[in-house]
Each structure stands twice: as structure tokens, then as C-alpha cells.
PDB file of N, CA, C and O in Angstrom:
ATOM      1  N   MET A   1      98.526  99.209  72.188  1.00  0.00           N
ATOM      2  CA  MET A   1      97.889  98.426  73.219  1.00  0.00           C
ATOM      3  C   MET A   1      96.572  99.089  73.621  1.00  0.00           C
ATOM      4  O   MET A   1      96.530 100.286  73.908  1.00  0.00           O
ATOM      5  N   THR A   2      95.521  98.313  73.637  1.00  0.00           N
ATOM      6  CA  THR A   2      94.214  98.824  74.002  1.00  0.00           C
ATOM      7  C   THR A   2      93.974  98.609  75.493  1.00  0.00           C
ATOM      8  O   THR A   2      94.243  97.534  76.027  1.00  0.00           O
ATOM      9  N   THR A   3      93.471  99.631  76.148  1.00  0.00           N
ATOM     10  CA  THR A   3      93.160  99.540  77.567  1.00  0.00           C
ATOM     11  C   THR A   3      91.678  99.274  77.721  1.00  0.00           C
ATOM     12  O   THR A   3      90.848 100.029  77.216  1.00  0.00           O
ATOM     13  N   SER A   4      91.345  98.202  78.417  1.00  0.00           N
ATOM     14  CA  SER A   4      89.930  97.877  78.627  1.00  0.00           C
ATOM     15  C   SER A   4      89.292  98.914  79.544  1.00  0.00           C
ATOM     16  O   SER A   4      89.984  99.619  80.278  1.00  0.00           O
ATOM     17  N   ILE A   5      87.990  98.997  79.494  1.00  0.00           N
ATOM     18  CA  ILE A   5      87.268  99.946  80.351  1.00  0.00           C
ATOM     19  C   ILE A   5      87.497  99.603  81.816  1.00  0.00           C
ATOM     20  O   ILE A   5      87.581 100.504  82.650  1.00  0.00           O
ATOM     21  N   ASP A   6      87.600  98.311  82.148  1.00  0.00           N
ATOM     22  CA  ASP A   6      87.835  97.914  83.539  1.00  0.00           C
ATOM     23  C   ASP A   6      89.211  98.374  84.024  1.00  0.00           C
ATOM     24  O   ASP A   6      89.348  98.861  85.146  1.00  0.00           O
ATOM     25  N   GLN A   7      90.227  98.216  83.174  1.00  0.00           N
ATOM     26  CA  GLN A   7      91.563  98.702  83.526  1.00  0.00           C
ATOM     27  C   GLN A   7      91.551 100.224  83.677  1.00  0.00           C
ATOM     28  O   GLN A   7      92.179 100.779  84.579  1.00  0.00           O
ATOM     29  N   PHE A   8      90.829 100.880  82.783  1.00  0.00           N
ATOM     30  CA  PHE A   8      90.749 102.332  82.821  1.00  0.00           C
ATOM     31  C   PHE A   8      90.088 102.797  84.123  1.00  0.00           C
ATOM     32  O   PHE A   8      90.566 103.733  84.764  1.00  0.00           O
ATOM     33  N   ILE A   9      88.994 102.142  84.508  1.00  0.00           N
ATOM     34  CA  ILE A   9      88.297 102.513  85.745  1.00  0.00           C
ATOM     35  C   ILE A   9      89.212 102.316  86.948  1.00  0.00           C
ATOM     36  O   ILE A   9      89.218 103.142  87.861  1.00  0.00           O
ATOM     37  N   GLU A  10      89.973 101.252  86.960  1.00  0.00           N
ATOM     38  CA  GLU A  10      90.913 101.019  88.059  1.00  0.00           C
ATOM     39  C   GLU A  10      91.932 102.162  88.147  1.00  0.00           C
ATOM     40  O   GLU A  10      92.206 102.668  89.235  1.00  0.00           O
ATOM     41  N   SER A  11      92.482 102.559  87.015  1.00  0.00           N
ATOM     42  CA  SER A  11      93.427 103.681  86.983  1.00  0.00           C
ATOM     43  C   SER A  11      92.743 104.977  87.401  1.00  0.00           C
ATOM     44  O   SER A  11      93.322 105.781  88.131  1.00  0.00           O
ATOM     45  N   PHE A  12      91.512 105.179  86.940  1.00  0.00           N
ATOM     46  CA  PHE A  12      90.750 106.375  87.283  1.00  0.00           C
ATOM     47  C   PHE A  12      90.548 106.465  88.798  1.00  0.00           C
ATOM     48  O   PHE A  12      90.750 107.524  89.393  1.00  0.00           O
ATOM     49  N   LEU A  13      90.155 105.364  89.409  1.00  0.00           N
ATOM     50  CA  LEU A  13      89.918 105.358  90.857  1.00  0.00           C
ATOM     51  C   LEU A  13      91.197 105.667  91.626  1.00  0.00           C
ATOM     52  O   LEU A  13      91.162 106.361  92.642  1.00  0.00           O
ATOM     53  N   THR A  14      92.311 105.160  91.149  1.00  0.00           N
ATOM     54  CA  THR A  14      93.594 105.454  91.791  1.00  0.00           C
ATOM     55  C   THR A  14      93.962 106.924  91.607  1.00  0.00           C
ATOM     56  O   THR A  14      94.430 107.568  92.546  1.00  0.00           O
ATOM     57  N   ALA A  15      93.755 107.453  90.414  1.00  0.00           N
ATOM     58  CA  ALA A  15      94.119 108.845  90.118  1.00  0.00           C
ATOM     59  C   ALA A  15      93.290 109.833  90.926  1.00  0.00           C
ATOM     60  O   ALA A  15      93.811 110.839  91.408  1.00  0.00           O
ATOM     61  N   VAL A  16      92.001 109.548  91.075  1.00  0.00           N
ATOM     62  CA  VAL A  16      91.122 110.477  91.797  1.00  0.00           C
ATOM     63  C   VAL A  16      91.278 110.305  93.306  1.00  0.00           C
ATOM     64  O   VAL A  16      91.131 111.270  94.056  1.00  0.00           O
ATOM     65  N   ASP A  17      91.572 109.094  93.755  1.00  0.00           N
ATOM     66  CA  ASP A  17      91.827 108.818  95.172  1.00  0.00           C
ATOM     67  C   ASP A  17      90.669 109.257  96.066  1.00  0.00           C
ATOM     68  O   ASP A  17      90.823 110.116  96.935  1.00  0.00           O
ATOM     69  N   PHE A  18      89.508 108.647  95.831  1.00  0.00           N
ATOM     70  CA  PHE A  18      88.326 108.955  96.630  1.00  0.00           C
ATOM     71  C   PHE A  18      88.569 108.612  98.097  1.00  0.00           C
ATOM     72  O   PHE A  18      89.222 107.613  98.401  1.00  0.00           O
ATOM     73  N   GLN A  19      88.051 109.430  99.001  1.00  0.00           N
ATOM     74  CA  GLN A  19      88.201 109.181 100.437  1.00  0.00           C
ATOM     75  C   GLN A  19      87.410 107.958 100.873  1.00  0.00           C
ATOM     76  O   GLN A  19      87.857 107.205 101.738  1.00  0.00           O
ATOM     77  N   GLU A  20      86.241 107.758 100.282  1.00  0.00           N
ATOM     78  CA  GLU A  20      85.421 106.589 100.570  1.00  0.00           C
ATOM     79  C   GLU A  20      85.195 105.831  99.270  1.00  0.00           C
ATOM     80  O   GLU A  20      85.173 106.416  98.187  1.00  0.00           O
ATOM     81  N   ALA A  21      85.028 104.524  99.396  1.00  0.00           N
ATOM     82  CA  ALA A  21      84.836 103.695  98.207  1.00  0.00           C
ATOM     83  C   ALA A  21      83.635 104.184  97.389  1.00  0.00           C
ATOM     84  O   ALA A  21      82.574 104.487  97.936  1.00  0.00           O
ATOM     85  N   VAL A  22      83.824 104.250  96.092  1.00  0.00           N
ATOM     86  CA  VAL A  22      82.792 104.715  95.173  1.00  0.00           C
ATOM     87  C   VAL A  22      82.649 103.661  94.079  1.00  0.00           C
ATOM     88  O   VAL A  22      83.644 103.186  93.531  1.00  0.00           O
ATOM     89  N   GLU A  23      81.409 103.299  93.767  1.00  0.00           N
ATOM     90  CA  GLU A  23      81.196 102.363  92.657  1.00  0.00           C
ATOM     91  C   GLU A  23      81.172 103.160  91.361  1.00  0.00           C
ATOM     92  O   GLU A  23      80.406 104.111  91.208  1.00  0.00           O
ATOM     93  N   VAL A  24      82.021 102.755  90.444  1.00  0.00           N
ATOM     94  CA  VAL A  24      82.129 103.449  89.165  1.00  0.00           C
ATOM     95  C   VAL A  24      81.927 102.435  88.043  1.00  0.00           C
ATOM     96  O   VAL A  24      82.549 101.372  88.022  1.00  0.00           O
ATOM     97  N   THR A  25      81.055 102.784  87.126  1.00  0.00           N
ATOM     98  CA  THR A  25      80.799 101.967  85.941  1.00  0.00           C
ATOM     99  C   THR A  25      81.054 102.841  84.714  1.00  0.00           C
ATOM    100  O   THR A  25      81.241 104.050  84.856  1.00  0.00           O
ATOM    101  N   PRO A  26      81.066 102.261  83.519  1.00  0.00           N
ATOM    102  CA  PRO A  26      81.252 103.091  82.321  1.00  0.00           C
ATOM    103  C   PRO A  26      80.195 104.189  82.190  1.00  0.00           C
ATOM    104  O   PRO A  26      80.461 105.245  81.614  1.00  0.00           O
ATOM    105  N   GLU A  27      78.997 103.939  82.725  1.00  0.00           N
ATOM    106  CA  GLU A  27      77.903 104.910  82.599  1.00  0.00           C
ATOM    107  C   GLU A  27      77.878 105.956  83.717  1.00  0.00           C
ATOM    108  O   GLU A  27      77.047 106.864  83.692  1.00  0.00           O
ATOM    109  N   THR A  28      78.772 105.840  84.687  1.00  0.00           N
ATOM    110  CA  THR A  28      78.795 106.788  85.802  1.00  0.00           C
ATOM    111  C   THR A  28      79.004 108.208  85.285  1.00  0.00           C
ATOM    112  O   THR A  28      79.909 108.471  84.492  1.00  0.00           O
ATOM    113  N   LEU A  29      78.152 109.111  85.749  1.00  0.00           N
ATOM    114  CA  LEU A  29      78.291 110.526  85.396  1.00  0.00           C
ATOM    115  C   LEU A  29      79.356 111.158  86.287  1.00  0.00           C
ATOM    116  O   LEU A  29      79.317 111.021  87.509  1.00  0.00           O
ATOM    117  N   LEU A  30      80.294 111.842  85.671  1.00  0.00           N
ATOM    118  CA  LEU A  30      81.355 112.488  86.442  1.00  0.00           C
ATOM    119  C   LEU A  30      80.785 113.458  87.461  1.00  0.00           C
ATOM    120  O   LEU A  30      81.249 113.507  88.601  1.00  0.00           O
ATOM    121  N   LYS A  31      79.789 114.224  87.063  1.00  0.00           N
ATOM    122  CA  LYS A  31      79.220 115.234  87.959  1.00  0.00           C
ATOM    123  C   LYS A  31      78.555 114.624  89.191  1.00  0.00           C
ATOM    124  O   LYS A  31      78.341 115.318  90.185  1.00  0.00           O
ATOM    125  N   ASP A  32      78.225 113.325  89.134  1.00  0.00           N
ATOM    126  CA  ASP A  32      77.600 112.648  90.265  1.00  0.00           C
ATOM    127  C   ASP A  32      78.614 112.088  91.255  1.00  0.00           C
ATOM    128  O   ASP A  32      78.238 111.645  92.341  1.00  0.00           O
ATOM    129  N   LEU A  33      79.879 112.103  90.898  1.00  0.00           N
ATOM    130  CA  LEU A  33      80.907 111.587  91.805  1.00  0.00           C
ATOM    131  C   LEU A  33      81.133 112.585  92.940  1.00  0.00           C
ATOM    132  O   LEU A  33      81.265 113.783  92.691  1.00  0.00           O
ATOM    133  N   PRO A  34      81.178 112.105  94.181  1.00  0.00           N
ATOM    134  CA  PRO A  34      81.231 112.999  95.336  1.00  0.00           C
ATOM    135  C   PRO A  34      82.460 113.899  95.404  1.00  0.00           C
ATOM    136  O   PRO A  34      82.390 114.989  95.973  1.00  0.00           O
ATOM    137  N   GLU A  35      83.560 113.475  94.847  1.00  0.00           N
ATOM    138  CA  GLU A  35      84.782 114.276  94.946  1.00  0.00           C
ATOM    139  C   GLU A  35      85.293 114.714  93.574  1.00  0.00           C
ATOM    140  O   GLU A  35      86.488 114.955  93.405  1.00  0.00           O
ATOM    141  N   TRP A  36      84.399 114.818  92.601  1.00  0.00           N
ATOM    142  CA  TRP A  36      84.823 115.264  91.268  1.00  0.00           C
ATOM    143  C   TRP A  36      84.969 116.770  91.308  1.00  0.00           C
ATOM    144  O   TRP A  36      83.982 117.506  91.276  1.00  0.00           O
ATOM    145  N   ASP A  37      86.218 117.223  91.378  1.00  0.00           N
ATOM    146  CA  ASP A  37      86.515 118.647  91.448  1.00  0.00           C
ATOM    147  C   ASP A  37      87.792 118.911  90.660  1.00  0.00           C
ATOM    148  O   ASP A  37      88.278 118.036  89.944  1.00  0.00           O
ATOM    149  N   SER A  38      88.322 120.100  90.792  1.00  0.00           N
ATOM    150  CA  SER A  38      89.499 120.454  89.991  1.00  0.00           C
ATOM    151  C   SER A  38      90.715 119.602  90.346  1.00  0.00           C
ATOM    152  O   SER A  38      91.525 119.296  89.471  1.00  0.00           O
ATOM    153  N   LEU A  39      90.854 119.219  91.599  1.00  0.00           N
ATOM    154  CA  LEU A  39      91.980 118.379  91.986  1.00  0.00           C
ATOM    155  C   LEU A  39      91.840 116.979  91.384  1.00  0.00           C
ATOM    156  O   LEU A  39      92.824 116.401  90.921  1.00  0.00           O
ATOM    157  N   ALA A  40      90.628 116.438  91.388  1.00  0.00           N
ATOM    158  CA  ALA A  40      90.375 115.134  90.771  1.00  0.00           C
ATOM    159  C   ALA A  40      90.647 115.205  89.270  1.00  0.00           C
ATOM    160  O   ALA A  40      91.242 114.291  88.699  1.00  0.00           O
ATOM    161  N   ALA A  41      90.211 116.289  88.635  1.00  0.00           N
ATOM    162  CA  ALA A  41      90.432 116.467  87.203  1.00  0.00           C
ATOM    163  C   ALA A  41      91.929 116.518  86.896  1.00  0.00           C
ATOM    164  O   ALA A  41      92.385 115.934  85.913  1.00  0.00           O
ATOM    165  N   LEU A  42      92.684 117.210  87.731  1.00  0.00           N
ATOM    166  CA  LEU A  42      94.133 117.273  87.535  1.00  0.00           C
ATOM    167  C   LEU A  42      94.749 115.878  87.644  1.00  0.00           C
ATOM    168  O   LEU A  42      95.635 115.521  86.867  1.00  0.00           O
ATOM    169  N   GLY A  43      94.272 115.091  88.613  1.00  0.00           N
ATOM    170  CA  GLY A  43      94.757 113.719  88.753  1.00  0.00           C
ATOM    171  C   GLY A  43      94.492 112.899  87.502  1.00  0.00           C
ATOM    172  O   GLY A  43      95.325 112.086  87.102  1.00  0.00           O
ATOM    173  N   VAL A  44      93.343 113.104  86.885  1.00  0.00           N
ATOM    174  CA  VAL A  44      92.993 112.365  85.670  1.00  0.00           C
ATOM    175  C   VAL A  44      93.876 112.823  84.501  1.00  0.00           C
ATOM    176  O   VAL A  44      94.313 111.997  83.700  1.00  0.00           O
ATOM    177  N   ILE A  45      94.137 114.111  84.399  1.00  0.00           N
ATOM    178  CA  ILE A  45      95.024 114.622  83.349  1.00  0.00           C
ATOM    179  C   ILE A  45      96.414 114.007  83.497  1.00  0.00           C
ATOM    180  O   ILE A  45      97.028 113.599  82.511  1.00  0.00           O
ATOM    181  N   VAL A  46      96.911 113.942  84.745  1.00  0.00           N
ATOM    182  CA  VAL A  46      98.231 113.343  84.997  1.00  0.00           C
ATOM    183  C   VAL A  46      98.204 111.850  84.674  1.00  0.00           C
ATOM    184  O   VAL A  46      99.157 111.322  84.100  1.00  0.00           O
ATOM    185  N   MET A  47      97.109 111.162  85.041  1.00  0.00           N
ATOM    186  CA  MET A  47      96.966 109.741  84.741  1.00  0.00           C
ATOM    187  C   MET A  47      97.073 109.496  83.238  1.00  0.00           C
ATOM    188  O   MET A  47      97.789 108.592  82.808  1.00  0.00           O
ATOM    189  N   PHE A  48      96.369 110.294  82.438  1.00  0.00           N
ATOM    190  CA  PHE A  48      96.429 110.131  80.984  1.00  0.00           C
ATOM    191  C   PHE A  48      97.863 110.270  80.494  1.00  0.00           C
ATOM    192  O   PHE A  48      98.309 109.495  79.648  1.00  0.00           O
ATOM    193  N   ASP A  49      98.585 111.249  81.017  1.00  0.00           N
ATOM    194  CA  ASP A  49      99.947 111.505  80.571  1.00  0.00           C
ATOM    195  C   ASP A  49     100.904 110.396  81.004  1.00  0.00           C
ATOM    196  O   ASP A  49     101.638 109.847  80.182  1.00  0.00           O
ATOM    197  N   VAL A  50     100.896 110.068  82.295  1.00  0.00           N
ATOM    198  CA  VAL A  50     101.875 109.132  82.843  1.00  0.00           C
ATOM    199  C   VAL A  50     101.563 107.679  82.470  1.00  0.00           C
ATOM    200  O   VAL A  50     102.451 106.948  82.032  1.00  0.00           O
ATOM    201  N   GLU A  51     100.319 107.265  82.641  1.00  0.00           N
ATOM    202  CA  GLU A  51      99.985 105.856  82.421  1.00  0.00           C
ATOM    203  C   GLU A  51      99.726 105.503  80.956  1.00  0.00           C
ATOM    204  O   GLU A  51      99.990 104.384  80.517  1.00  0.00           O
ATOM    205  N   PHE A  52      99.201 106.484  80.206  1.00  0.00           N
ATOM    206  CA  PHE A  52      98.780 106.169  78.845  1.00  0.00           C
ATOM    207  C   PHE A  52      99.528 106.953  77.772  1.00  0.00           C
ATOM    208  O   PHE A  52      99.309 106.729  76.582  1.00  0.00           O
ATOM    209  N   GLY A  53     100.413 107.874  78.176  1.00  0.00           N
ATOM    210  CA  GLY A  53     101.189 108.642  77.208  1.00  0.00           C
ATOM    211  C   GLY A  53     100.335 109.522  76.314  1.00  0.00           C
ATOM    212  O   GLY A  53     100.694 109.783  75.166  1.00  0.00           O
ATOM    213  N   LYS A  54      99.210 109.979  76.835  1.00  0.00           N
ATOM    214  CA  LYS A  54      98.267 110.798  76.055  1.00  0.00           C
ATOM    215  C   LYS A  54      98.079 112.132  76.772  1.00  0.00           C
ATOM    216  O   LYS A  54      97.822 112.162  77.975  1.00  0.00           O
ATOM    217  N   THR A  55      98.205 113.221  76.043  1.00  0.00           N
ATOM    218  CA  THR A  55      98.001 114.552  76.609  1.00  0.00           C
ATOM    219  C   THR A  55      96.565 114.978  76.394  1.00  0.00           C
ATOM    220  O   THR A  55      96.074 115.007  75.265  1.00  0.00           O
ATOM    221  N   ILE A  56      95.887 115.314  77.499  1.00  0.00           N
ATOM    222  CA  ILE A  56      94.532 115.864  77.405  1.00  0.00           C
ATOM    223  C   ILE A  56      94.499 117.183  78.163  1.00  0.00           C
ATOM    224  O   ILE A  56      95.388 117.479  78.961  1.00  0.00           O
ATOM    225  N   THR A  57      93.476 117.959  77.904  1.00  0.00           N
ATOM    226  CA  THR A  57      93.340 119.269  78.534  1.00  0.00           C
ATOM    227  C   THR A  57      92.069 119.319  79.380  1.00  0.00           C
ATOM    228  O   THR A  57      91.246 118.403  79.357  1.00  0.00           O
ATOM    229  N   GLY A  58      91.934 120.406  80.121  1.00  0.00           N
ATOM    230  CA  GLY A  58      90.712 120.622  80.879  1.00  0.00           C
ATOM    231  C   GLY A  58      89.499 120.671  79.966  1.00  0.00           C
ATOM    232  O   GLY A  58      88.420 120.207  80.336  1.00  0.00           O
ATOM    233  N   ASP A  59      89.669 121.228  78.785  1.00  0.00           N
ATOM    234  CA  ASP A  59      88.558 121.280  77.823  1.00  0.00           C
ATOM    235  C   ASP A  59      88.147 119.882  77.375  1.00  0.00           C
ATOM    236  O   ASP A  59      86.965 119.610  77.166  1.00  0.00           O
ATOM    237  N   ASP A  60      89.139 118.993  77.227  1.00  0.00           N
ATOM    238  CA  ASP A  60      88.816 117.603  76.895  1.00  0.00           C
ATOM    239  C   ASP A  60      87.950 116.987  77.996  1.00  0.00           C
ATOM    240  O   ASP A  60      86.960 116.310  77.716  1.00  0.00           O
ATOM    241  N   LEU A  61      88.336 117.231  79.243  1.00  0.00           N
ATOM    242  CA  LEU A  61      87.553 116.705  80.368  1.00  0.00           C
ATOM    243  C   LEU A  61      86.153 117.290  80.399  1.00  0.00           C
ATOM    244  O   LEU A  61      85.182 116.578  80.653  1.00  0.00           O
ATOM    245  N   LYS A  62      86.051 118.577  80.140  1.00  0.00           N
ATOM    246  CA  LYS A  62      84.728 119.234  80.166  1.00  0.00           C
ATOM    247  C   LYS A  62      83.796 118.669  79.101  1.00  0.00           C
ATOM    248  O   LYS A  62      82.574 118.722  79.245  1.00  0.00           O
ATOM    249  N   SER A  63      84.374 118.131  78.036  1.00  0.00           N
ATOM    250  CA  SER A  63      83.544 117.580  76.957  1.00  0.00           C
ATOM    251  C   SER A  63      83.008 116.190  77.299  1.00  0.00           C
ATOM    252  O   SER A  63      82.182 115.647  76.566  1.00  0.00           O
ATOM    253  N   CYS A  64      83.468 115.618  78.398  1.00  0.00           N
ATOM    254  CA  CYS A  64      83.054 114.269  78.797  1.00  0.00           C
ATOM    255  C   CYS A  64      82.079 114.335  79.968  1.00  0.00           C
ATOM    256  O   CYS A  64      82.280 115.093  80.917  1.00  0.00           O
ATOM    257  N   SER A  65      81.029 113.537  79.888  1.00  0.00           N
ATOM    258  CA  SER A  65      80.112 113.488  81.026  1.00  0.00           C
ATOM    259  C   SER A  65      80.117 112.133  81.722  1.00  0.00           C
ATOM    260  O   SER A  65      79.641 112.028  82.853  1.00  0.00           O
ATOM    261  N   THR A  66      80.641 111.093  81.077  1.00  0.00           N
ATOM    262  CA  THR A  66      80.675 109.769  81.697  1.00  0.00           C
ATOM    263  C   THR A  66      82.105 109.209  81.690  1.00  0.00           C
ATOM    264  O   THR A  66      82.989 109.708  80.994  1.00  0.00           O
ATOM    265  N   ILE A  67      82.291 108.166  82.481  1.00  0.00           N
ATOM    266  CA  ILE A  67      83.575 107.469  82.497  1.00  0.00           C
ATOM    267  C   ILE A  67      83.866 106.902  81.112  1.00  0.00           C
ATOM    268  O   ILE A  67      85.007 106.953  80.655  1.00  0.00           O
ATOM    269  N   SER A  68      82.863 106.368  80.445  1.00  0.00           N
ATOM    270  CA  SER A  68      83.045 105.809  79.106  1.00  0.00           C
ATOM    271  C   SER A  68      83.556 106.862  78.122  1.00  0.00           C
ATOM    272  O   SER A  68      84.418 106.576  77.291  1.00  0.00           O
ATOM    273  N   GLU A  69      83.026 108.070  78.219  1.00  0.00           N
ATOM    274  CA  GLU A  69      83.482 109.147  77.336  1.00  0.00           C
ATOM    275  C   GLU A  69      84.940 109.516  77.642  1.00  0.00           C
ATOM    276  O   GLU A  69      85.709 109.823  76.731  1.00  0.00           O
ATOM    277  N   LEU A  70      85.311 109.484  78.909  1.00  0.00           N
ATOM    278  CA  LEU A  70      86.719 109.716  79.268  1.00  0.00           C
ATOM    279  C   LEU A  70      87.594 108.624  78.640  1.00  0.00           C
ATOM    280  O   LEU A  70      88.642 108.915  78.065  1.00  0.00           O
ATOM    281  N   HIS A  71      87.160 107.388  78.752  1.00  0.00           N
ATOM    282  CA  HIS A  71      87.900 106.256  78.198  1.00  0.00           C
ATOM    283  C   HIS A  71      88.108 106.427  76.692  1.00  0.00           C
ATOM    284  O   HIS A  71      89.161 106.074  76.161  1.00  0.00           O
ATOM    285  N   GLN A  72      87.111 106.965  76.017  1.00  0.00           N
ATOM    286  CA  GLN A  72      87.210 107.167  74.565  1.00  0.00           C
ATOM    287  C   GLN A  72      88.294 108.176  74.186  1.00  0.00           C
ATOM    288  O   GLN A  72      88.757 108.184  73.045  1.00  0.00           O
ATOM    289  N   LEU A  73      88.701 109.023  75.129  1.00  0.00           N
ATOM    290  CA  LEU A  73      89.782 109.970  74.840  1.00  0.00           C
ATOM    291  C   LEU A  73      91.109 109.259  74.573  1.00  0.00           C
ATOM    292  O   LEU A  73      92.035 109.854  74.022  1.00  0.00           O
ATOM    293  N   LEU A  74      91.201 107.990  74.963  1.00  0.00           N
ATOM    294  CA  LEU A  74      92.419 107.226  74.706  1.00  0.00           C
ATOM    295  C   LEU A  74      92.577 106.876  73.237  1.00  0.00           C
ATOM    296  O   LEU A  74      93.688 106.593  72.789  1.00  0.00           O
ATOM    297  N   ASP A  75      91.490 106.889  72.479  1.00  0.00           N
ATOM    298  CA  ASP A  75      91.538 106.514  71.057  1.00  0.00           C
ATOM    299  C   ASP A  75      92.223 107.563  70.213  1.00  0.00           C
ATOM    300  O   ASP A  75      92.343 107.396  68.999  1.00  0.00           O
TER     301      ASP A  75
END
């Protein structure tokens, strides 16, 4: 089953749980997100495992600079 980028962004927003609404697009730079920190990264790692059955590491996250690149880790 392929997950669309829109579905992925919805899951990402839930996993990171921003305190204030943040607009996220496929081109959004992770480093520009106001609450992108180690706790947010851990939430994304858990999201990949629980929602998508895919194991990723901190190094995988470090290799990504945009939401689209994170989405590509599902392939």
C-alpha cells in the first residue's frame, strides 16, 4: 500500500504534535520547523514503526532535509 504525501504529512503532524498550527508542505525544511528537535524526531521514528511498519534510525532522519525526503524513506 502506497501512502500519499498528504497522508504522510497528516501522520507527521500528529507524531510531532506541534503546540501551534504549522503549515507543512512536501518542500518544508525540517530545520525550519519551530519544534523540530530530538523529541519530535523520536515521534517520527515511532510513527514510521507503528503506522508504516518501517524501521528508521536517527541517521536516516539526519539524511533528510525536507518532508518529501522523509516520505521517500517509506519506499
